[in-house]
MARGU-413160 format. One record per residue: residue number from 1; x, y, z of N, C-alpha, C in turn; residue in three letters. Coordinates in nm, 2 decimals, decimal comma. Layout:
N
    i  n_east  n_north    n_up  ca_east  ca_north   ca_up  c_east  c_north    c_up   aa
  NUM       X        Y       Z        X         Y       Z       X        Y       Z  ALA
...
! end
This chain:
258
    i  n_east  n_north    n_up  ca_east  ca_north   ca_up  c_east  c_north    c_up   aa
    1   -1,39    -1,82   -2,43    -1,41     -1,69   -2,38   -1,56    -1,65   -2,37  MET
    2   -1,59    -1,57   -2,27    -1,72     -1,52   -2,25   -1,72    -1,37   -2,23  SER
    3   -1,84    -1,31   -2,22    -1,85     -1,17   -2,21   -1,98    -1,13   -2,14  GLU
    4   -1,97    -1,01   -2,08    -2,09     -0,95   -2,02   -2,09    -0,80   -2,04  PHE
    5   -2,20    -0,74   -2,02    -2,21     -0,59   -2,03   -2,20    -0,53   -1,89  LYS
    6   -2,11    -0,43   -1,88    -2,10     -0,36   -1,75   -2,22    -0,26   -1,74  SER
    7   -2,22    -0,19   -1,63    -2,33     -0,10   -1,59   -2,36     0,00   -1,70  MET
    8   -2,26     0,05   -1,77    -2,28      0,15   -1,87   -2,28     0,09   -2,02  ASP
    9   -2,29    -0,04   -2,03    -2,31     -0,10   -2,16   -2,17    -0,15   -2,22  GLY
   10   -2,06    -0,12   -2,15    -1,93     -0,16   -2,20   -1,92    -0,31   -2,19  THR
   11   -1,88    -0,38   -2,30    -1,86     -0,52   -2,31   -1,73    -0,56   -2,25  MET
   12   -1,73    -0,65   -2,15    -1,61     -0,70   -2,09   -1,59    -0,85   -2,12  ILE
   13   -1,47    -0,88   -2,16    -1,44     -1,02   -2,20   -1,37    -1,09   -2,08  ASN
   14   -1,41    -1,22   -2,05    -1,35     -1,29   -1,94   -1,34    -1,44   -1,97  TYR
   15   -1,26    -1,51   -1,88    -1,24     -1,65   -1,89   -1,24    -1,71   -1,75  GLU
   16   -1,28    -1,83   -1,74    -1,28     -1,91   -1,62   -1,21    -2,04   -1,64  THR
   17   -1,14    -2,09   -1,53    -1,08     -2,22   -1,54   -1,08    -2,27   -1,39  THR
   18   -1,08    -2,40   -1,38    -1,07     -2,47   -1,25   -1,20    -2,47   -1,18  GLY
   19   -1,19    -2,51   -1,05    -1,31     -2,52   -0,97   -1,27    -2,50   -0,82  SER
   20   -1,37    -2,45   -0,74    -1,34     -2,43   -0,60   -1,38    -2,28   -0,57  GLY
   21   -1,33    -2,23   -0,46    -1,36     -2,09   -0,42   -1,32    -2,00   -0,53  ASP
   22   -1,39    -1,90   -0,57    -1,36     -1,81   -0,68   -1,24    -1,72   -0,64  PRO
   23   -1,15    -1,71   -0,74    -1,03     -1,62   -0,73   -1,03    -1,53   -0,86  LEU
   24   -1,06    -1,40   -0,84    -1,06     -1,31   -0,95   -0,92    -1,24   -0,96  ILE
   25   -0,86    -1,25   -1,08    -0,73     -1,19   -1,10   -0,74    -1,07   -1,20  MET
   26   -0,69    -0,96   -1,17    -0,70     -0,84   -1,25   -0,56    -0,79   -1,30  ILE
   27   -0,55    -0,78   -1,43    -0,42     -0,75   -1,49   -0,38    -0,61   -1,48  HIS
   28   -0,26    -0,58   -1,54    -0,19     -0,45   -1,53   -0,22    -0,37   -1,66  GLY
   29   -0,17    -0,24   -1,65    -0,19     -0,14   -1,76   -0,13    -0,19   -1,89  LEU
   30   -0,20    -0,17   -2,00    -0,16     -0,21   -2,13   -0,14    -0,36   -2,15  ASN
   31   -0,19    -0,43   -2,05    -0,19     -0,58   -2,06   -0,32    -0,64   -2,09  GLY
   32   -0,34    -0,76   -2,05    -0,47     -0,83   -2,08   -0,47    -0,96   -1,99  ASN
   33   -0,58    -1,03   -2,00    -0,59     -1,15   -1,92   -0,48    -1,26   -1,94  LEU
   34   -0,41    -1,25   -2,06    -0,30     -1,34   -2,08   -0,18    -1,32   -1,99  LYS
   35   -0,18    -1,21   -1,91    -0,07     -1,19   -1,82   -0,07    -1,30   -1,71  MET
   36   -0,18    -1,37   -1,69    -0,19     -1,47   -1,59   -0,18    -1,61   -1,65  PHE
   37   -0,15    -1,62   -1,78    -0,15     -1,75   -1,85   -0,06    -1,85   -1,78  GLU
   38    0,05    -1,81   -1,74     0,15     -1,90   -1,68    0,12    -1,95   -1,54  GLY
   39    0,02    -1,89   -1,48     0,00     -1,93   -1,34   -0,15    -1,98   -1,32  ILE
   40   -0,24    -1,94   -1,41    -0,38     -1,97   -1,38   -0,41    -2,12   -1,38  LYS
   41   -0,34    -2,20   -1,46    -0,37     -2,34   -1,46   -0,34    -2,41   -1,33  GLU
   42   -0,22    -2,37   -1,27    -0,18     -2,42   -1,15   -0,27    -2,38   -1,04  ALA
   43   -0,31    -2,25   -1,03    -0,41     -2,21   -0,93   -0,55    -2,27   -0,95  LEU
   44   -0,58    -2,30   -1,08    -0,71     -2,36   -1,11   -0,73    -2,50   -1,06  GLY
   45   -0,62    -2,56   -1,01    -0,63     -2,69   -0,95   -0,71    -2,69   -0,82  GLU
   46   -0,71    -2,57   -0,76    -0,77     -2,56   -0,63   -0,88    -2,45   -0,62  ASN
   47   -0,88    -2,36   -0,72    -0,97     -2,25   -0,72   -1,04    -2,23   -0,86  TYR
   48   -1,16    -2,17   -0,85    -1,22     -2,12   -0,97   -1,16    -1,99   -1,01  ARG
   49   -1,07    -1,99   -1,11    -0,99     -1,88   -1,14   -1,07    -1,80   -1,25  VAL
   50   -1,09    -1,67   -1,23    -1,16     -1,58   -1,33   -1,06    -1,47   -1,36  ILE
   51   -1,03    -1,46   -1,49    -0,95     -1,35   -1,54   -1,03    -1,28   -1,65  THR
   52   -1,01    -1,15   -1,66    -1,08     -1,07   -1,76   -1,00    -0,96   -1,81  TYR
   53   -1,04    -0,91   -1,93    -0,98     -0,79   -1,99   -1,05    -0,67   -1,94  ASP
   54   -0,97    -0,59   -1,86    -1,04     -0,47   -1,81   -1,07    -0,38   -1,93  VAL
   55   -1,17    -0,29   -1,91    -1,22     -0,20   -2,02   -1,10    -0,13   -2,08  ARG
   56   -1,10    -0,11   -2,21    -0,99     -0,05   -2,28   -0,88    -0,14   -2,32  GLY
   57   -0,89    -0,26   -2,28    -0,78     -0,36   -2,30   -0,83    -0,49   -2,36  HIS
   58   -0,73    -0,57   -2,42    -0,76     -0,70   -2,46   -0,88    -0,70   -2,56  GLY
   59   -0,97    -0,79   -2,54    -1,09     -0,81   -2,63   -1,21    -0,75   -2,57  HIS
   60   -1,20    -0,67   -2,46    -1,31     -0,59   -2,41   -1,33    -0,46   -2,49  SER
   61   -1,44    -0,40   -2,48    -1,46     -0,27   -2,55   -1,36    -0,17   -2,50  ASP
   62   -1,33    -0,07   -2,59    -1,23      0,03   -2,57   -1,30     0,17   -2,58  ARG
   63   -1,36     0,22   -2,47    -1,42      0,35   -2,48   -1,31     0,46   -2,49  PRO
   64   -1,36     0,58   -2,54    -1,26      0,69   -2,56   -1,22     0,76   -2,43  GLN
   65   -1,30     0,73   -2,32    -1,27      0,79   -2,19   -1,33     0,70   -2,08  ASP
   66   -1,25     0,68   -1,98    -1,30      0,61   -1,86   -1,21     0,64   -1,74  TYR
   67   -1,25     0,60   -1,62    -1,18      0,63   -1,50   -1,16     0,51   -1,41  ALA
   68   -1,09     0,52   -1,31    -1,07      0,41   -1,22   -1,20     0,36   -1,16  LEU
   69   -1,29     0,45   -1,13    -1,43      0,41   -1,08   -1,50     0,32   -1,18  ASP
   70   -1,48     0,34   -1,31    -1,54      0,25   -1,41   -1,48     0,11   -1,40  ASP
   71   -1,35     0,10   -1,38    -1,28     -0,03   -1,36   -1,34    -0,10   -1,24  HIS
   72   -1,36    -0,03   -1,13    -1,42     -0,09   -1,00   -1,56    -0,13   -1,03  ILE
   73   -1,64    -0,05   -1,10    -1,78     -0,09   -1,13   -1,78    -0,22   -1,22  ASP
   74   -1,68    -0,23   -1,31    -1,68     -0,35   -1,40   -1,65    -0,47   -1,32  ASP
   75   -1,56    -0,46   -1,22    -1,53     -0,58   -1,14   -1,65    -0,62   -1,05  CYS
   76   -1,72    -0,52   -1,00    -1,84     -0,55   -0,92   -1,94    -0,61   -1,01  LEU
   77   -1,96    -0,57   -1,13    -2,05     -0,63   -1,22   -2,02    -0,77   -1,26  GLU
   78   -1,89    -0,80   -1,26    -1,85     -0,94   -1,28   -1,90    -1,03   -1,17  LEU
   79   -1,89    -0,98   -1,05    -1,95     -1,06   -0,94   -2,10    -1,09   -0,96  PHE
   80   -2,17    -0,99   -1,00    -2,31     -1,00   -1,03   -2,34    -1,10   -1,14  THR
   81   -2,27    -1,08   -1,25    -2,29     -1,16   -1,37   -2,26    -1,31   -1,34  HIS
   82   -2,16    -1,34   -1,26    -2,13     -1,48   -1,23   -2,20    -1,53   -1,10  LEU
   83   -2,28    -1,45   -1,04    -2,35     -1,48   -0,92   -2,25    -1,52   -0,81  ASP
   84   -2,15    -1,44   -0,80    -2,05     -1,46   -0,69   -2,08    -1,37   -0,57  ILE
   85   -2,09    -1,43   -0,46    -2,12     -1,35   -0,34   -1,99    -1,29   -0,28  LYS
   86   -1,89    -1,37   -0,29    -1,76     -1,33   -0,23   -1,65    -1,40   -0,30  LYS
   87   -1,53    -1,34   -0,32    -1,42     -1,40   -0,39   -1,29    -1,35   -0,34  ALA
   88   -1,19    -1,43   -0,35    -1,05     -1,38   -0,33   -1,02    -1,29   -0,45  HIS
   89   -0,94    -1,18   -0,43    -0,90     -1,09   -0,54   -0,75    -1,08   -0,54  ILE
   90   -0,70    -1,10   -0,66    -0,56     -1,08   -0,69   -0,54    -0,97   -0,79  LEU
   91   -0,48    -0,86   -0,76    -0,46     -0,75   -0,85   -0,31    -0,73   -0,88  GLY
   92   -0,27    -0,72   -1,00    -0,14     -0,70   -1,04   -0,12    -0,56   -1,10  TYR
   93   -0,03    -0,47   -1,04     0,00     -0,34   -1,08   -0,13    -0,26   -1,09  SER
   94   -0,18    -0,21   -1,21    -0,30     -0,14   -1,22   -0,42    -0,23   -1,16  MET
   95   -0,41    -0,36   -1,18    -0,51     -0,44   -1,12   -0,51    -0,43   -0,96  GLY
   96   -0,40    -0,40   -0,90    -0,39     -0,38   -0,76   -0,46    -0,25   -0,72  ALA
   97   -0,46    -0,15   -0,80    -0,53     -0,03   -0,77   -0,68    -0,05   -0,78  TYR
   98   -0,72    -0,13   -0,88    -0,86     -0,16   -0,89   -0,91    -0,24   -0,77  ILE
   99   -0,82    -0,34   -0,73    -0,86     -0,42   -0,62   -0,87    -0,34   -0,49  ALA
  100   -0,77    -0,25   -0,47    -0,78     -0,16   -0,35   -0,91    -0,08   -0,35  LEU
  101   -0,94    -0,03   -0,47    -1,07      0,05   -0,48   -1,19    -0,03   -0,45  GLY
  102   -1,19    -0,16   -0,49    -1,30     -0,25   -0,47   -1,31    -0,28   -0,32  LEU
  103   -1,20    -0,31   -0,26    -1,20     -0,36   -0,12   -1,23    -0,24   -0,02  VAL
  104   -1,19    -0,12   -0,05    -1,22     -0,01    0,03   -1,37     0,03    0,03  THR
  105   -1,44    -0,01   -0,08    -1,58      0,03   -0,10   -1,67    -0,09   -0,06  ARG
  106   -1,62    -0,21   -0,10    -1,71     -0,33   -0,08   -1,63    -0,44   -0,01  TYR
  107   -1,58    -0,42    0,11    -1,50     -0,52    0,18   -1,56    -0,66    0,19  PRO
  108   -1,70    -0,66    0,20    -1,77     -0,78    0,22   -1,77    -0,87    0,10  ARG
  109   -1,74    -0,81   -0,02    -1,74     -0,89   -0,14   -1,61    -0,96   -0,16  LYS
  110   -1,51    -0,92   -0,08    -1,37     -0,97   -0,09   -1,34    -1,06    0,02  VAL
  111   -1,29    -1,18   -0,01    -1,24     -1,27    0,10   -1,10    -1,23    0,13  ASP
  112   -1,00    -1,30    0,07    -0,86     -1,26    0,09   -0,82    -1,17   -0,03  LYS
  113   -0,72    -1,08    0,00    -0,68     -0,98   -0,10   -0,53    -1,00   -0,12  LEU
  114   -0,49    -1,00   -0,25    -0,35     -1,02   -0,29   -0,31    -0,90   -0,38  ILE
  115   -0,21    -0,82   -0,34    -0,17     -0,71   -0,42   -0,03    -0,73   -0,47  LEU
  116   -0,01    -0,72   -0,60     0,12     -0,75   -0,66    0,17    -0,62   -0,73  VAL
  117    0,29    -0,57   -0,69     0,35     -0,45   -0,75    0,25    -0,33   -0,73  GLY
  118    0,21    -0,31   -0,61     0,10     -0,22   -0,58    0,16    -0,08   -0,54  ALA
  119    0,07     0,01   -0,53     0,09      0,14   -0,47   -0,04     0,20   -0,42  LYS
  120   -0,04     0,29   -0,32    -0,16      0,34   -0,26   -0,21     0,47   -0,32  SER
  121   -0,13     0,54   -0,40    -0,17      0,67   -0,45   -0,08     0,70   -0,57  ASN
  122   -0,14     0,79   -0,66    -0,06      0,84   -0,77   -0,12     0,96   -0,83  ALA
  123   -0,04     1,06   -0,87    -0,08      1,17   -0,94   -0,09     1,14   -1,09  ALA
  124    0,01     1,06   -1,14     0,01      1,01   -1,28    0,04     0,86   -1,27  VAL
  125    0,03     0,79   -1,39     0,06      0,65   -1,39    0,21     0,63   -1,36  SER
  126    0,25     0,52   -1,30     0,38      0,49   -1,27    0,47     0,49   -1,39  SER
  127    0,42     0,44   -1,50     0,50      0,44   -1,63    0,53     0,58   -1,68  PHE
  128    0,43     0,67   -1,67     0,45      0,81   -1,71    0,55     0,87   -1,62  ALA
  129    0,55     0,84   -1,49     0,65      0,90   -1,40    0,79     0,85   -1,43  ARG
  130    0,80     0,72   -1,46     0,93      0,66   -1,50    0,99     0,72   -1,62  LEU
  131    0,90     0,74   -1,72     0,94      0,81   -1,84    1,00     0,95   -1,82  MET
  132    0,93     1,02   -1,73     0,98      1,16   -1,70    1,11     1,15   -1,62  MET
  133    1,12     1,06   -1,53     1,25      1,05   -1,46    1,37     1,01   -1,55  GLU
  134    1,34     0,94   -1,65     1,45      0,90   -1,74    1,44     0,96   -1,88  HIS
  135    1,38     1,07   -1,89     1,36      1,14   -2,02    1,49     1,16   -2,10  ARG
  136    1,60     1,19   -2,03     1,72      1,22   -2,10    1,78     1,09   -2,16  SER
  137    1,75     0,98   -2,10     1,80      0,85   -2,16    1,72     0,81   -2,28  GLU
  138    1,59     0,84   -2,28     1,51      0,79   -2,39    1,48     0,90   -2,49  ILE
  139    1,54     1,01   -2,48     1,51      1,12   -2,57    1,56     1,08   -2,71  LYS
  140    1,48     1,10   -2,81     1,50      1,07   -2,95    1,51     0,92   -2,98  ASN
  141    1,47     0,84   -2,89     1,47      0,70   -2,91    1,33     0,65   -2,97  LYS
  142    1,34     0,54   -3,04     1,21      0,49   -3,09    1,14     0,43   -2,97  SER
  143    1,01     0,39   -2,99     0,93      0,34   -2,88    1,00     0,21   -2,83  LYS
  144    1,04     0,12   -2,92     1,10      0,00   -2,89    1,23     0,02   -2,81  LYS
  145    1,31     0,11   -2,86     1,44      0,14   -2,79    1,42     0,20   -2,65  GLU
  146    1,32     0,28   -2,64     1,28      0,34   -2,51    1,24     0,24   -2,41  ALA
  147    1,15     0,15   -2,46     1,11      0,04   -2,37    1,22    -0,05   -2,32  LEU
  148    1,31    -0,08   -2,41     1,43     -0,16   -2,37    1,51    -0,09   -2,26  GLU
  149    1,52     0,04   -2,27     1,60      0,11   -2,17    1,52     0,11   -2,04  ILE
  150    1,39     0,14   -2,04     1,31      0,14   -1,92    1,29     0,01   -1,86  LEU
  151    1,30    -0,10   -1,94     1,28     -0,23   -1,88    1,39    -0,26   -1,78  ASN
  152    1,51    -0,20   -1,80     1,62     -0,22   -1,70    1,58    -0,17   -1,56  ASP
  153    1,49    -0,07   -1,55     1,45     -0,02   -1,43    1,32    -0,09   -1,37  TYR
  154    1,26    -0,17   -1,45     1,14     -0,24   -1,41    1,15    -0,39   -1,38  MET
  155    1,25    -0,46   -1,45     1,25     -0,60   -1,44    1,39    -0,65   -1,40  PHE
  156    1,39    -0,77   -1,34     1,52     -0,84   -1,32    1,55    -0,94   -1,42  TYR
  157    1,46    -1,04   -1,44     1,48     -1,14   -1,54    1,41    -1,10   -1,67  ASN
  158    1,49    -1,03   -1,75     1,43     -0,97   -1,87    1,40    -1,07   -1,98  LYS
  159    1,47    -1,18   -1,98     1,44     -1,28   -2,08    1,30    -1,35   -2,06  GLU
  160    1,27    -1,38   -1,93     1,14     -1,43   -1,90    1,03    -1,33   -1,93  LYS
  161    1,06    -1,20   -1,89     0,96     -1,09   -1,91    0,94    -1,08   -2,06  VAL
  162    1,04    -1,09   -2,15     1,02     -1,07   -2,29    0,93    -1,17   -2,35  LYS
  163    0,95    -1,30   -2,31     0,86     -1,41   -2,35    0,72    -1,39   -2,30  ALA
  164    0,70    -1,34   -2,18     0,57     -1,31   -2,12    0,50    -1,20   -2,20  TRP
  165    0,58    -1,09   -2,22     0,52     -0,98   -2,29    0,48    -1,01   -2,44  GLN
  166    0,56    -1,10   -2,50     0,53     -1,14   -2,64    0,40    -1,21   -2,64  ASN
  167    0,37    -1,30   -2,54     0,25     -1,38   -2,54    0,13    -1,28   -2,51  ALA
  168    0,15    -1,18   -2,43     0,04     -1,08   -2,40    0,01    -1,00   -2,53  VAL
  169    0,12    -0,96   -2,60     0,10     -0,88   -2,72    0,04    -0,96   -2,84  ASN
  170    0,07    -1,09   -2,84     0,01     -1,17   -2,95   -0,14    -1,18   -2,93  GLN
  171   -0,19    -1,18   -2,81    -0,33     -1,18   -2,78   -0,40    -1,05   -2,82  TYR
  172   -0,33    -0,94   -2,78    -0,39     -0,80   -2,81   -0,29    -0,69   -2,77  SER
  173   -0,30    -0,58   -2,85    -0,22     -0,47   -2,82   -0,30    -0,34   -2,83  THR
  174   -0,25    -0,23   -2,77    -0,32     -0,10   -2,78   -0,25    -0,01   -2,87  LEU
  175   -0,32     0,08   -2,94    -0,25      0,18   -3,01   -0,21     0,30   -2,92  ASP
  176   -0,14     0,40   -2,97    -0,09      0,51   -2,88   -0,20     0,58   -2,81  ALA
  177   -0,32     0,61   -2,88    -0,43      0,68   -2,82   -0,49     0,59   -2,71  ASN
  178   -0,51     0,46   -2,74    -0,57      0,38   -2,64   -0,48     0,36   -2,51  GLU
  179   -0,35     0,36   -2,53    -0,25      0,36   -2,42   -0,27     0,49   -2,34  GLU
  180   -0,28     0,60   -2,41    -0,30      0,73   -2,33   -0,43     0,73   -2,25  ALA
  181   -0,54     0,69   -2,31    -0,66      0,68   -2,24   -0,65     0,59   -2,12  VAL
  182   -0,59     0,47   -2,14    -0,57      0,38   -2,03   -0,49     0,44   -1,91  ALA
  183   -0,38     0,51   -1,95    -0,29      0,57   -1,85   -0,36     0,67   -1,77  SER
  184   -0,44     0,76   -1,84    -0,52      0,86   -1,77   -0,62     0,80   -1,67  ARG
  185   -0,67     0,69   -1,70    -0,77      0,63   -1,61   -0,72     0,59   -1,47  SER
  186   -0,59     0,58   -1,46    -0,54      0,53   -1,33   -0,45     0,64   -1,27  ILE
  187   -0,48     0,77   -1,30    -0,41      0,88   -1,24   -0,50     0,95   -1,13  SER
  188   -0,43     1,01   -1,04    -0,51      1,09   -0,94   -0,59     1,02   -0,84  GLY
  189   -0,54     0,90   -0,80    -0,61      0,83   -0,69   -0,53     0,83   -0,56  PHE
  190   -0,60     0,81   -0,45    -0,53      0,81   -0,32   -0,61     0,73   -0,22  ASP
  191   -0,56     0,62   -0,18    -0,63      0,53   -0,09   -0,56     0,53    0,05  TYR
  192   -0,47     0,62    0,07    -0,39      0,62    0,20   -0,48     0,63    0,32  ARG
  193   -0,58     0,72    0,32    -0,67      0,74    0,43   -0,77     0,62    0,45  LYS
  194   -0,77     0,53    0,36    -0,87      0,42    0,37   -0,80     0,29    0,41  GLU
  195   -0,67     0,28    0,40    -0,60      0,15    0,42   -0,63     0,09    0,56  LEU
  196   -0,63     0,18    0,66    -0,65      0,12    0,80   -0,79     0,07    0,82  HIS
  197   -0,88     0,10    0,73    -1,01      0,04    0,74   -1,03    -0,09    0,67  LYS
  198   -0,93    -0,13    0,60    -0,94     -0,26    0,52   -0,94    -0,38    0,62  VAL
  199   -1,05    -0,45    0,63    -1,06     -0,56    0,73   -1,00    -0,70    0,67  PRO
  200   -0,98    -0,70    0,55    -0,95     -0,83    0,48   -0,80    -0,87    0,50  ASN
  201   -0,78    -1,00    0,52    -0,64     -1,05    0,53   -0,58    -1,03    0,39  THR
  202   -0,46    -0,97    0,39    -0,40     -0,92    0,27   -0,25    -0,96    0,26  THR
  203   -0,22    -1,01    0,14    -0,08     -1,04    0,10   -0,03    -0,94    0,00  LEU
  204    0,09    -0,88    0,03     0,15     -0,80   -0,07    0,28    -0,86   -0,12  LEU
  205    0,29    -0,87   -0,26     0,41     -0,93   -0,32    0,48    -0,82   -0,40  ILE
  206    0,61    -0,81   -0,38     0,68     -0,71   -0,45    0,82    -0,76   -0,49  THR
  207    0,88    -0,71   -0,60     1,01     -0,76   -0,65    1,11    -0,66   -0,60  GLY
  208    1,22    -0,71   -0,56     1,33     -0,62   -0,51    1,39    -0,53   -0,61  GLU
  209    1,38    -0,57   -0,74     1,43     -0,48   -0,85    1,33    -0,40   -0,92  TYR
  210    1,21    -0,38   -0,86     1,11     -0,31   -0,92    1,13    -0,16   -0,88  ASP
  211    1,15    -0,08   -0,99     1,16      0,07   -0,97    1,04     0,14   -1,03  ARG
  212    0,95     0,06   -1,08     0,82      0,12   -1,13    0,73     0,15   -1,02  LEU
  213    0,70     0,04   -0,94     0,63      0,06   -0,81    0,72    -0,01   -0,71  ASN
  214    0,82     0,07   -0,65     0,92      0,01   -0,57    0,86    -0,06   -0,44  PRO
  215    0,94    -0,14   -0,38     0,90     -0,21   -0,26    0,85    -0,12   -0,15  SER
  216    0,90     0,00   -0,15     0,86      0,09   -0,04    0,71     0,12   -0,05  GLU
  217    0,66     0,12   -0,17     0,51      0,14   -0,19    0,43     0,03   -0,12  GLU
  218    0,47    -0,10   -0,15     0,41     -0,21   -0,08    0,43    -0,21    0,07  SER
  219    0,54    -0,17    0,11     0,57     -0,16    0,26    0,48    -0,06    0,32  GLU
  220    0,45     0,05    0,26     0,36      0,15    0,31    0,22     0,09    0,33  LEU
  221    0,17     0,02    0,23     0,04     -0,04    0,23    0,03    -0,14    0,34  ILE
  222    0,14    -0,23    0,35     0,14     -0,33    0,46    0,14    -0,27    0,60  ALA
  223    0,20    -0,15    0,61     0,21     -0,09    0,74    0,07    -0,04    0,79  ARG
  224   -0,01    -0,01    0,70    -0,14      0,05    0,73   -0,26    -0,05    0,73  TYR
  225   -0,25    -0,15    0,64    -0,36     -0,25    0,65   -0,34    -0,34    0,77  ILE
  226   -0,43    -0,35    0,86    -0,40     -0,42    0,99   -0,36    -0,56    0,97  PRO
  227   -0,43    -0,64    0,89    -0,40     -0,78    0,89   -0,34    -0,82    0,75  ASN
  228   -0,21    -0,77    0,74    -0,14     -0,79    0,61    0,00    -0,85    0,63  SER
  229    0,05    -0,90    0,53     0,19     -0,95    0,53    0,25    -0,92    0,39  GLN
  230    0,38    -0,90    0,40     0,46     -0,86    0,28    0,56    -0,97    0,24  LEU
  231    0,57    -1,00    0,12     0,67     -1,10    0,07    0,75    -1,03   -0,05  VAL
  232    0,88    -1,03   -0,03     0,97     -0,97   -0,14    1,03    -1,08   -0,22  LYS
  233    1,03    -1,07   -0,35     1,09     -1,17   -0,44    1,23    -1,12   -0,47  PHE
  234    1,33    -1,20   -0,44     1,47     -1,16   -0,45    1,51    -1,14   -0,60  LYS
  235    1,45    -1,23   -0,69     1,50     -1,23   -0,83    1,39    -1,18   -0,92  TYR
  236    1,32    -1,08   -0,88     1,21     -1,02   -0,96    1,21    -0,87   -0,96  SER
  237    1,16    -0,81   -1,06     1,13     -0,67   -1,06    0,98    -0,65   -1,05  GLY
  238    0,92    -0,58   -1,15     0,78     -0,55   -1,15    0,68    -0,67   -1,19  HIS
  239    0,74    -0,78   -1,23     0,66     -0,89   -1,27    0,69    -1,02   -1,21  ALA
  240    0,68    -1,03   -1,07     0,72     -1,16   -1,01    0,63    -1,28   -1,06  PRO
  241    0,51    -1,25   -1,10     0,43     -1,36   -1,16    0,49    -1,42   -1,28  LEU
  242    0,57    -1,35   -1,36     0,64     -1,40   -1,48    0,79    -1,43   -1,45  ALA
  243    0,85    -1,36   -1,36     0,99     -1,37   -1,33    1,02    -1,49   -1,24  GLU
  244    0,93    -1,51   -1,15     0,95     -1,63   -1,05    0,81    -1,70   -1,04  GLU
  245    0,76    -1,75   -1,15     0,62     -1,80   -1,14    0,60    -1,92   -1,05  PRO
  246    0,70    -2,01   -1,03     0,68     -2,12   -0,94    0,66    -2,07   -0,80  GLU
  247    0,75    -1,98   -0,76     0,74     -1,93   -0,62    0,62    -1,85   -0,61  ARG
  248    0,58    -1,78   -0,71     0,46     -1,69   -0,70    0,34    -1,78   -0,67  PHE
  249    0,32    -1,89   -0,74     0,21     -1,98   -0,72    0,21    -2,04   -0,58  VAL
  250    0,33    -2,08   -0,54     0,35     -2,13   -0,40    0,30    -2,03   -0,29  GLU
  251    0,35    -1,91   -0,31     0,31     -1,80   -0,21    0,16    -1,78   -0,21  GLU
  252    0,10    -1,77   -0,33    -0,04     -1,74   -0,33   -0,12    -1,86   -0,27  VAL
  253   -0,09    -1,98   -0,31    -0,16     -2,09   -0,26   -0,14    -2,10   -0,11  GLN
  254   -0,02    -2,08   -0,06     0,00     -2,09    0,08   -0,08    -1,99    0,16  SER
  255   -0,09    -1,87    0,11    -0,16     -1,76    0,17   -0,31    -1,79    0,17  PHE
  256   -0,36    -1,84    0,06    -0,51     -1,86    0,05   -0,55    -1,98    0,14  LEU
  257   -0,46    -2,07    0,16    -0,49     -2,19    0,25   -0,48    -2,16    0,39  LYS
  258   -0,42    -2,05    0,43    -0,40     -2,01    0,57   -0,53    -2,00    0,65  GLN
! end
């Protein structure tokens, strides 16, 4: 593992594997770089894969307050630190919001763009919204019990997701306050007016069983980004990279080789 300091002095932890054109992958909320553990070796056969713990997560520093703009600045600083002029970007869930923010501001830094389980705008985090929608079901439940209930609305292959989440949690977890800070950082954004300006060739991947960021969200983005394509995973929810990893790698490689 390696690290660098972002613009405001926050320490960011990252890993690299493989060789070739750079592919930066940005993980989801309350996760870490281990979210890509099952796919990065395969992608590393053809690309220089860079994964990192976004601020507030994993082994990176955990400030008491930060915003989506800070996440975007951190990713930009990663380019500078590694002397990367241009890279493919893959963003998963929260990582897709960061990727969209990056490409709307710095499109020349991005080669091809891959958005997984994405959305274009939010007043609150998707998970906070899901909790509110199903508050009667999770009322008086423990955190573990509530998550098991909500997982039914997020994932299709819950056994694969459980193993994936366990590996992520063994690497690092957040306490309740850190989760709240992380959740606040991705609220109140809206890229809808910027989507038609995105010049980059874009792939959107969504799971048919995803009710956290439903397919309709990805369809909206695909409708407005001029050079985009949408792929739906039939046997996935919000984590196609974990639920159908072999197909996920195939779709990503095929897109990047086009």
